[in-house]
C-alpha positions, 0 to 999 in steps of 0.5 A: 483627332480633328475638331475634337476635345482631347480631354473629353476624349480621354475622360470618355475612354476612362469612363467606358473602360471602367464599364468593360466595353470592347476597346474598339467601341470605346474608341469610336464612342469617345471620338464621337462624344469628343466632337459633339456640338451642342449648337447642332441638332443631335449634337451634330452626330450622324445616324451611324455615330448615334448607333455607336452611342446607342450600342454603348448605352445597351452595353452599360444597361446590360451590365446594370440589369 
């Protein structure tokens, strides 16, 4: 992982694993979040990266409903 926060990555993996998400989605989302830059618009995420995060949110919301 380049330019990322490994402790944030691990925390994301653990939190998303608790949500019973697919492993590939967990890994992708955790990598994206670990590279977020609060000084950039949209945290520096590409449209494709944001779509991965949106998919995570949809999964989590469907587990709540």
